[in-house]
C-alpha positions in Angstrom: 51.4 81.0 62.6 54.3 81.4 60.2 57.9 81.7 61.3 58.0 85.2 60.0 55.1 86.1 62.2 56.7 84.4 65.2 59.9 86.4 64.6 57.8 89.6 64.3 56.0 89.0 67.6 59.2 88.2 69.5 60.7 91.2 68.0 57.8 93.4 69.1 58.1 92.2 72.6 61.5 93.9 72.9 62.0 97.6 73.6 62.6 99.3 70.3 61.0 96.6 68.1 62.9 94.8 65.4 65.7 97.4 65.5 67.0 95.8 68.7 67.3 92.4 67.1 69.1 93.9 64.1 71.5 95.6 66.4 72.4 92.5 68.4 75.6 91.7 66.2 76.7 95.4 66.7 76.2 95.1 70.5 78.2 91.9 70.5 81.0 93.4 68.5 81.0 96.6 70.7 81.1 94.5 73.8 84.1 92.5 72.5 85.8 95.8 71.5 85.1 97.3 74.9 86.5 94.2 76.6 89.7 94.4 74.5 90.2 98.1 75.2 89.7 97.6 78.9 92.4 94.9 79.0 94.7 97.3 77.0 94.4 99.9 79.7 94.2 97.6 82.7 96.8 98.8 85.2 98.0 95.3 86.0 98.9 94.7 82.3 100.5 98.1 82.0 102.7 97.7 85.1 103.7 94.1 84.1 104.8 95.4 80.7 106.8 98.2 82.4 108.4 96.2 85.2 108.8 92.7 83.7 110.1 94.1 80.4 112.5 96.4 82.2 113.9 93.7 84.5 114.6 91.4 81.6 115.9 93.9 79.0 117.7 96.5 81.0 120.2 94.2 82.6 122.5 94.1 79.6 125.3 96.6 78.8 124.8 100.3 78.9 124.5 100.5 75.1 121.4 100.4 73.0 120.3 97.2 71.3 117.2 95.8 69.6 115.8 94.4 72.8 116.0 97.8 74.6 114.5 99.6 71.6 111.7 97.1 71.6 111.1 97.6 75.3 111.1 101.3 74.8 108.4 101.1 72.2 106.3 98.8 74.4 106.8 101.2 77.4 105.6 104.2 75.2 102.5 102.2 74.2 101.9 101.3 77.9 102.3 105.0 78.8 99.7 105.9 76.3 97.4 103.4 78.0 98.0 105.1 81.4 97.1 108.5 79.8 93.8 107.1 78.6 93.3 105.5 82.0 94.0 108.8 83.8 90.7 110.2 82.6 89.0 108.1 85.3 90.8 110.0 88.0 89.6 113.4 86.7 86.2 113.0 88.5 85.1 115.2 91.3 86.0 112.7 94.1 89.4 111.7 92.8 90.8 114.7 91.0 92.6 115.9 94.0 94.6 112.6 94.3 95.8 112.5 90.7 96.3 116.1 89.8 99.6 116.6 91.6 101.1 113.5 89.9 99.8 114.5 86.5 101.3 118.0 86.9 104.6 116.6 88.0 104.7 114.2 85.0 103.9 117.0 82.6 106.7 119.2 84.1 109.2 116.4 83.7 108.1 115.8 80.1 108.6 119.5 79.3 112.1 119.5 80.8 113.1 116.4 78.9 111.8 117.8 75.6 113.9 120.9 76.2 116.9 118.8 77.2 117.1 117.4 73.7 117.9 120.8 72.3 120.3 121.4 75.1 122.1 118.1 74.5 122.4 118.8 70.8 123.9 122.2 71.6 126.6 120.5 73.6 127.3 118.0 70.8 125.8 115.1 72.6 125.0 112.1 70.3 121.3 111.2 70.0 121.9 107.7 71.3 123.6 109.0 74.4 120.8 111.4 75.1 118.2 108.7 74.6 120.0 106.3 76.9 120.4 108.7 79.7 117.0 110.6 79.4 115.1 107.3 79.3 115.7 106.8 83.0 114.3 110.2 83.8 111.3 109.7 81.6 110.7 106.4 83.3 110.7 108.2 86.7 108.3 110.8 85.4 105.9 108.2 84.1 106.1 105.9 87.1 103.3 107.7 89.1 101.0 107.4 86.0 101.5 103.7 86.0 100.8 103.7 89.7 97.5 105.5 89.2 96.5 103.0 86.5 97.4 100.2 88.8 95.4 101.7 91.7 92.3 101.8 89.5 92.4 98.2 88.3 94.5 96.1 90.7 93.6 94.9 94.2 95.7 95.6 97.2 96.8 92.0 97.4 97.9 92.0 93.8 100.2 95.0 94.2 101.7 93.6 97.4 102.4 90.2 95.8 103.8 91.9 92.7 106.1 94.0 94.8 107.3 91.0 96.9 108.0 88.9 93.8 109.8 91.6 91.8 111.6 92.9 94.8 112.9 89.4 95.8 114.2 88.7 92.3 116.0 92.0 92.1 117.4 91.6 95.6 119.0 88.3 94.7 120.4 89.7 91.5 121.6 92.8 93.2 123.5 90.8 95.8 125.1 88.5 93.2 126.1 91.5 91.1 127.9 93.4 93.9 129.7 90.3 95.3 131.0 89.6 91.9 131.9 93.2 91.2 133.9 93.4 94.4 135.4 90.0 93.6 134.3 88.8 97.0 132.3 85.7 96.0 131.8 84.1 92.7 128.5 82.1 92.2 127.4 79.9 89.3 124.9 82.5 88.3 125.8 85.9 87.0 122.4 87.7 87.4 118.8 86.8 87.2 117.2 90.1 86.3 118.2 93.8 86.5 120.2 94.1 89.7 118.3 97.0 91.1 118.8 98.4 94.6 115.9 100.7 94.1 113.2 98.0 93.6 114.8 96.1 96.5 114.5 99.2 98.6 110.8 99.4 97.8 110.4 95.8 99.1 112.3 96.8 102.2 110.1 99.8 102.8 106.9 97.7 102.3 108.2 94.9 104.7 109.1 97.6 107.2 105.6 99.0 107.0 104.0 95.6 107.6 106.4 94.8 110.3 105.4 97.9 112.2 101.7 98.1 111.5 100.3 94.7 110.5 98.6 92.5 113.1 98.8 89.3 111.0 102.2 87.7 110.5 103.8 91.0 111.6 107.0 89.3 112.8 107.5 87.5 109.6 107.4 90.8 107.8 109.9 92.2 110.3 112.2 89.3 109.7 111.9 89.7 105.9 112.8 93.4 106.2 115.8 92.5 108.3 116.9 89.9 105.6 116.7 92.5 102.9 118.6 95.1 105.0 121.3 92.4 105.7 121.7 91.7 102.0 122.4 95.4 101.5 125.1 95.3 104.2 126.5 92.2 102.6 127.4 94.1 99.4 130.1 95.8 101.4 128.8 99.2 100.5 129.2 101.7 103.3 126.4 103.9 102.0 124.0 101.0 102.8 124.2 102.1 106.4 122.0 105.0 105.5 119.1 102.5 105.1 119.0 102.1 108.9 117.1 105.4 108.8 114.1 103.6 107.2 113.1 101.4 110.2 114.1 104.1 112.6 112.2 106.9 110.9 109.2 104.6 110.1 109.2 103.4 113.8 109.0 107.0 115.0 106.1 107.6 112.7 104.4 104.4 113.7 104.1 105.7 117.2 102.3 103.7 119.9 102.5 101.1 121.2 106.1 102.0 121.6 107.1 98.7 123.0 105.8 96.8 120.0 107.4 99.3 117.6 110.8 99.1 119.3 110.6 95.3 119.2 109.9 95.3 115.5 112.8 97.7 114.7 115.1 95.7 117.0 114.1 92.5 115.2 115.0 94.0 111.8 118.4 95.2 113.0 119.3 91.9 114.7 118.3 89.9 111.6 120.2 92.2 109.4 123.3 91.8 111.6 122.9 88.0 111.4 122.6 88.0 107.6 125.7 90.2 107.4 127.7 87.9 109.6 126.7 84.8 107.7 127.7 86.5 104.4 131.0 87.7 106.0 131.9 84.1 107.0 131.0 82.9 103.5 133.3 85.5 101.9 136.2 84.6 104.3 135.9 80.9 103.5 135.6 81.5 99.7 138.4 84.1 99.4 141.9 84.3 100.6 143.2 87.7 101.8 143.8 89.9 98.7 144.9 93.4 99.5 144.0 96.2 97.1 145.9 99.2 95.9 143.3 102.0 95.5 145.8 104.0 93.6 146.3 101.4 90.9 144.5 101.6 87.5 142.7 98.3 88.4 140.6 99.9 91.1 137.0 100.3 90.0 135.0 103.5 90.0 131.6 102.2 90.8 128.5 104.0 92.2 128.1 102.9 95.8 124.7 104.4 96.4 122.4 101.8 98.0 119.8 102.6 95.3 122.1 102.3 92.3 121.7 99.4 90.0 123.5 99.7 86.7 127.0 100.4 87.9 127.4 103.0 85.1 131.0 104.2 85.0 132.5 101.0 86.3 135.6 100.1 84.4 137.0 97.0 86.2 136.3 94.7 89.1 137.2 95.8 92.5 139.4 93.4 94.5 138.4 92.7 98.2 140.1 95.0 100.7 140.6 92.1 103.1 139.4 88.7 104.0 135.9 89.8 104.9 133.1 92.3 104.6 133.5 93.7 108.1 136.6 95.7 107.3 134.9 97.3 104.3 132.1 98.7 106.6 134.6 99.2 109.3 136.4 101.8 107.2 133.5 104.1 108.0 135.2 105.2 111.3 138.4 106.1 109.3 136.2 108.0 106.9 135.5 110.5 109.7 138.8 110.4 111.5 141.0 110.8 108.4 138.9 111.6 105.3 141.9 112.5 103.2 143.0 108.8 103.3 139.8 107.5 101.9 140.1 107.0 98.2 136.3 106.6 97.7 135.6 109.9 99.4 138.3 111.7 97.4 136.8 110.2 94.2 133.4 111.6 95.1 134.8 115.0 95.8 136.5 115.0 92.4 133.3 114.0 90.7 131.4 116.7 92.6 133.9 119.3 91.4 133.4 118.1 87.8 129.6 118.3 88.1 129.8 121.8 89.6 132.0 123.0 86.8 129.6 121.6 84.2 126.7 123.3 86.0 128.5 126.7 85.9 128.9 126.4 82.1 125.1 126.4 81.8 123.4 127.1 85.1 119.9 127.6 83.7 119.3 124.5 81.6 122.4 122.4 82.3 124.4 120.5 79.8 121.7 117.9 79.1 121.4 114.2 79.6 124.0 112.0 78.0 126.7 114.5 78.4 130.2 113.0 78.8 132.0 114.0 81.9 135.8 113.8 82.0 138.1 113.8 85.0 141.5 112.4 86.0 142.0 110.2 89.0 144.9 110.4 91.4 146.5 107.5 89.6 146.5 109.7 86.4 143.8 107.4 84.9 141.4 109.4 82.7 137.7 108.6 83.2 134.9 109.3 80.8 131.3 108.7 81.9 127.8 110.1 81.5 126.9 109.7 85.2 128.6 110.8 88.4 128.6 109.8 92.1 127.4 113.1 93.4 124.0 114.8 94.1 125.1 117.6 91.8 124.8 115.4 88.7 121.1 116.2 88.2 121.8 119.9 88.5 124.6 119.6 86.0 122.4 117.9 83.5 119.2 119.9 83.8 120.2 123.2 85.5 118.0 125.3 87.8 115.0 124.7 85.6 115.2 121.0 86.3 114.4 121.7 89.9 110.8 122.6 89.0 109.6 119.1 88.3 111.5 117.8 91.3 109.7 120.3 93.6 106.4 119.3 92.0 107.2 115.6 92.5 108.1 116.3 96.2 104.8 118.2 96.6 102.8 115.3 95.1 104.7 112.7 97.3 104.1 114.7 100.4 100.4 115.1 99.5 100.1 111.3 99.2 101.8 111.0 102.7 99.5 113.5 104.3 96.4 111.9 102.7 97.4 108.5 104.0 98.2 110.0 107.4 94.6 111.3 107.6 93.5 107.8 107.0 96.2 106.1 109.0 93.7 104.1 111.0 92.7 102.2 107.8 95.9 102.6 105.7 98.7 102.5 108.3 100.8 100.0 106.4 100.6 102.1 103.2 101.5 105.2 105.1 104.6 103.7 106.7 105.7 102.1 103.5 105.4 105.3 101.5 107.3 107.2 104.3 110.0 104.6 104.3 110.5 104.8 100.6 110.6 108.6 100.9 113.5 108.1 103.3 115.2 105.9 100.7 114.8 108.6 98.0 116.2 111.3 100.3 119.2 109.2 101.4 120.0 108.2 97.9 119.9 111.9 96.8 122.7 112.6 99.3 125.1 110.5 97.3 123.9 110.7 93.7 120.9 110.8 91.5 118.6 107.9 92.5 116.4 108.7 89.5 119.0 107.0 87.3 118.2 103.7 88.9 115.4 102.2 86.8 114.3 100.1 89.8 113.5 103.3 91.7 110.8 104.0 89.1 109.5 100.4 89.2 109.2 100.5 93.0 107.6 104.0 92.8 104.9 102.9 90.4 103.9 100.0 92.7 104.0 102.0 96.0 102.2 105.0 94.5 99.5 102.6 93.2 99.3 101.0 96.7 98.9 104.4 98.4 96.4 105.8 95.9 94.4 102.6 96.1 94.2 103.1 99.9 92.9 106.6 99.4 90.1 105.6 97.1 89.1 102.4 98.9 86.3 104.2 100.8 84.9 106.1 97.9 81.9 104.8 95.9 82.9 103.7 92.5 80.6 102.8 89.6 80.8 99.4 88.0 81.7 100.9 84.6 84.4 103.1 86.1 86.3 100.1 87.5 85.8 98.0 84.4 83.4 95.6 86.0 81.4 93.9 83.3 78.8 92.5 85.7 77.1 95.9 86.0 77.0 96.4 82.3 75.5 92.9 81.7 72.8 93.5 84.4 71.8 96.8 82.7 71.6 95.2 79.3 69.4 92.4 80.7 67.0 94.9 82.3 66.8 96.6 78.9 66.0 93.5 77.0 63.6 92.1 79.6 60.1 91.6 78.1 57.5 94.0 79.4 54.2 93.0 81.0 
């Protein structure tokens, strides 16, 4: 028998005859192309591009540079990947989970597109609009990255990613604030983007594990206390609002109450210990240097616990005393004699400026990137595109900007209620999402937490973790989750000789 005959017989044994053998190279190329496309829309890859790129490139000055523009282009490409990946969520079983997030993102996108025309009408430069609106676009896109991550990543991967990224930003955040207040100078300036928002996401996750987990629960509670103590060690009084996270999550955790109370108490005691250690370190490292808040050298810095960039800061703030305790101790004087507190008076001035800007255009606002001007009590004129007031968002986007915020709140509450219905299986995710919601609300009382890029990074990972918990019990096809094993098995059955 000739080789041609042998090839013909072998070809005839396959379904479809010789046409299958001629299509083998096409199948191989198609399989390779499919593998590349699946990697390109893999949620783990997309989230790493978003978070790692942001932590490395956004820690520079507030201006635009080549690195930031390159990161912006990569983030847009990654966003396109999340849009392609979002089709997987539009099935019958999962459409209810993804639709609120998709609608919220679309509403934010529409408002941002309109804000460009508004900013141009107020003579805002394009670079200023792009710099400011990028933070809001990142916040709008964060849930889409979370959905992509929930599709591809495991629960363990998202937890490890949040712990690693959160720990890096926590260290950088602490170093940044200690240097900004001239309390302690370390050999390193910063590691990555000093984000209180991403650090808060780690704090919420550790709190959830400390209250709900059975394995290594106390280690998580201690870790949450360390993170809380680092917030206190920045000397920022608004960090006291973060106490609402363990308290609120503890109430939601419910029974057994004794174990819940013990976990919350552990966090508070560890946080107090970390604060005292930092206070002693500051006293040893610094002599007593009083500050004149009325002098031009005093810094106007956002003091929200979820702020990262310090936009609007002009100089370094000198320590008020020989320790951190007096800084937080001023909280009592804040209520007894608010007129003597320079920080509060500065916030009131900025609130008035934001309200006046809102009244000039109440429907659509003055647009992102708008330059706000005001004069301090020391006659120092200040010019900044962000303000330490919750009215800054309303001033920039007007009443119409409240629509995407309400849609986002509805989507977030929908995720919380979905996890609450499955709290027996996803108790940790439920408590972590609730804790992060408390962070967002407390940050909104003092400013616009959306302007902290780390808030968006933490939101992407926590939304992914929560959505992953909601779909963990649903049957998912091998092709839907990108598993190549099912595809290979189907091809082998197709090519298996008959008879």
